[in-house]
C-alpha positions in Angstrom: 132.2 -99.7 190.8 132.4 -102.1 187.8 131.6 -105.0 190.1 128.5 -103.2 191.3 127.5 -102.5 187.7 128.0 -106.2 186.8 126.0 -107.3 189.8 123.2 -104.9 188.9 122.9 -106.3 185.4 123.1 -109.9 186.7 120.3 -109.1 189.2 118.2 -107.6 186.4 118.7 -110.8 184.4 117.7 -112.9 187.4 114.4 -110.9 187.8 113.6 -111.0 184.1 114.0 -114.8 184.3 111.8 -115.0 187.4 109.1 -112.9 185.7 109.1 -115.0 182.6 109.4 -118.4 184.3 112.9 -119.1 183.0 115.8 -120.8 184.7 118.5 -118.2 185.2 121.2 -120.8 184.4 120.0 -120.7 180.8 121.2 -117.1 180.4 124.9 -116.0 180.1 126.0 -112.4 180.5 128.7 -111.4 178.1 130.7 -108.4 179.2 131.2 -106.4 176.0 134.7 -105.0 176.5 135.4 -103.3 173.2 137.7 -100.2 173.6 138.1 -100.9 177.3 141.6 -101.4 178.9 142.7 -104.8 180.2 142.7 -103.4 183.8 138.9 -103.0 183.5 138.4 -106.5 182.1 140.6 -107.9 184.9 138.4 -106.3 187.5 135.3 -108.0 186.1 137.2 -111.3 185.6 138.3 -111.2 189.3 134.6 -110.8 190.1 133.8 -114.1 188.3 133.0 -113.1 184.7 134.4 -115.5 182.1 132.5 -114.4 179.0 133.8 -111.3 177.2 132.7 -109.9 173.8 134.8 -108.0 171.3 133.9 -106.3 168.1 137.3 -106.2 166.4 139.6 -109.1 165.7 142.7 -107.1 166.5 141.4 -106.0 169.9 140.3 -109.6 170.8 143.8 -110.9 169.9 145.6 -108.3 172.0 143.5 -109.1 175.0 143.6 -112.8 174.4 147.4 -112.7 174.7 147.4 -111.1 178.2 144.2 -112.2 179.9 143.7 -115.5 181.6 143.2 -118.5 179.3 139.9 -119.7 180.8 138.0 -116.8 179.3 135.5 -117.5 176.6 135.9 -114.9 174.0 132.9 -113.9 171.8 133.5 -112.2 168.5 130.3 -110.1 168.1 131.3 -107.6 165.5 131.3 -108.0 161.7 134.1 -110.4 160.6 136.0 -109.9 157.4 137.1 -113.0 155.6 140.8 -112.0 155.6 140.7 -111.8 159.4 139.2 -115.3 160.0 142.6 -117.0 160.2 143.6 -114.9 163.2 140.5 -115.6 165.3 139.1 -119.0 164.4 141.1 -120.8 167.1 140.7 -118.1 169.7 137.0 -117.2 169.8 134.8 -119.6 171.7 131.9 -118.4 169.6 131.6 -116.3 166.4 128.3 -114.5 166.6 128.3 -112.7 163.3 128.2 -115.2 160.4 125.9 -113.8 157.8 127.1 -115.3 154.5 128.1 -118.6 153.0 131.4 -117.1 151.8 132.3 -116.2 155.4 131.3 -119.6 156.7 133.4 -121.3 154.0 136.5 -119.3 155.1 135.9 -120.2 158.7 135.6 -123.9 157.7 138.8 -123.7 155.7 140.8 -122.1 158.5 139.3 -124.4 161.1 140.4 -127.4 159.2 143.9 -125.9 158.7 144.2 -125.3 162.4 142.6 -128.6 163.4 139.9 -126.9 165.5 136.1 -127.0 165.5 134.5 -123.5 165.1 131.2 -122.7 166.8 129.2 -120.0 165.1 125.9 -118.2 165.2 124.0 -117.0 162.2 123.5 -113.3 162.3 119.9 -112.3 161.2 119.0 -108.7 160.5 115.4 -109.2 161.8 114.6 -105.5 161.8 116.0 -105.1 158.2 118.1 -102.0 159.1 120.2 -101.0 156.2 123.1 -100.0 158.5 123.3 -103.5 160.0 124.9 -106.7 158.8 123.0 -110.0 158.9 121.0 -112.2 156.6 117.4 -111.5 156.0 114.9 -113.5 158.1 113.4 -115.2 155.0 116.9 -116.2 153.8 118.1 -117.6 157.1 116.9 -121.2 156.8 118.5 -121.6 153.3 121.8 -120.2 154.6 121.7 -122.6 157.6 121.2 -125.5 155.3 124.2 -124.5 153.1 126.5 -123.8 156.1 125.5 -127.0 157.9 127.3 -129.1 155.2 130.7 -127.5 155.8 133.3 -129.4 157.9 134.9 -128.0 161.0 132.1 -125.6 161.7 129.0 -126.0 164.0 125.9 -123.8 164.0 124.9 -123.3 167.6 122.0 -120.8 167.1 121.1 -117.3 166.0 122.1 -113.7 166.8 120.5 -110.4 166.1 121.3 -106.7 166.8 118.1 -104.9 167.4 117.6 -101.2 166.6 118.6 -98.6 169.1 115.4 -97.5 170.8 114.4 -95.5 173.9 111.7 -97.9 174.8 113.0 -101.6 174.9 109.4 -102.8 174.4 109.7 -101.7 170.8 112.3 -104.4 170.2 110.2 -107.2 171.7 108.8 -108.0 168.2 112.3 -108.6 166.8 113.4 -110.8 169.7 110.2 -112.8 169.4 110.7 -113.2 165.6 114.3 -114.5 166.2 113.1 -117.0 168.8 110.4 -118.2 166.4 112.9 -118.6 163.6 115.1 -120.7 165.9 112.1 -122.9 166.6 111.3 -123.3 162.9 115.0 -124.2 162.1 115.2 -126.6 165.1 112.0 -128.4 163.8 113.8 -129.3 160.6 116.3 -131.5 162.4 119.3 -130.4 160.2 122.5 -132.4 160.8 125.2 -130.3 162.5 122.8 -127.6 163.6 121.5 -126.9 167.1 119.4 -123.9 168.1 120.4 -123.8 171.8 121.8 -120.3 171.6 119.9 -117.0 171.0 122.3 -114.1 171.2 120.1 -111.0 171.6 119.8 -108.0 173.8 122.2 -105.3 174.8 122.4 -102.6 177.5 119.2 -100.9 176.6 117.0 -103.9 176.1 118.5 -107.1 177.5 115.7 -107.6 180.1 113.1 -107.7 177.2 115.4 -110.0 175.3 115.7 -112.4 178.3 111.9 -112.5 178.6 111.7 -113.5 174.9 114.2 -116.3 175.2 117.7 -114.9 175.0 120.5 -117.3 176.2 123.3 -114.8 175.6 123.0 -111.1 176.3 125.7 -108.7 175.3 126.2 -105.8 177.8 128.9 -103.2 177.5 127.8 -99.7 178.6 125.7 -101.2 181.5 128.9 -102.7 182.9 131.8 -100.6 181.8 130.2 -97.2 181.3 130.3 -95.2 178.1 132.7 -96.2 175.4 135.9 -94.2 174.7 136.9 -94.4 171.1 140.5 -94.2 170.2 140.8 -91.6 167.4 
């Protein structure tokens, strides 16, 4: 069941790449496993998935301890500064850096633990009040500030698009994020690469792929509806 879901999503990504003339190897599917039990993650792992996304630090830590060590863990939820020390040496990529203060904390903890932290800058392209992320017009300045910090590497950009019935409505936001990455890349800033565009979720990942996504974050499409622990 889960393996079939995973294969269906992977097949949709493949077709979206073919339609837009992209190499499918450029796109990585992240299985967003928040609130899901380890047994479900293990099933997808056994099927070949190595990239898992978690929203909460505590949940990532718990799963990190018991799951195989070749998994690349992606922290995709909002990261509080007081939680950085727990995750900086466990997440392969932190998607949700949206302030200089958070980046400074990541840098500080990375130096303490003698690791190099790879991050994405989260941009609130749609300017939704309920979402985290820097504004598009502030992103370049934020990148310039964070790029100077030791122990931290900016790998690209991330956005969470609005929830919509028709994924085409989000195409504009994916296109804007891609253009922003091009603009930043053109500045040739030391310690900054724009190889990663983390955008697209269960409802709109095919549109995101056609607009240049290199990481898509799919939870419901693989694991089914979420079950929140009250």
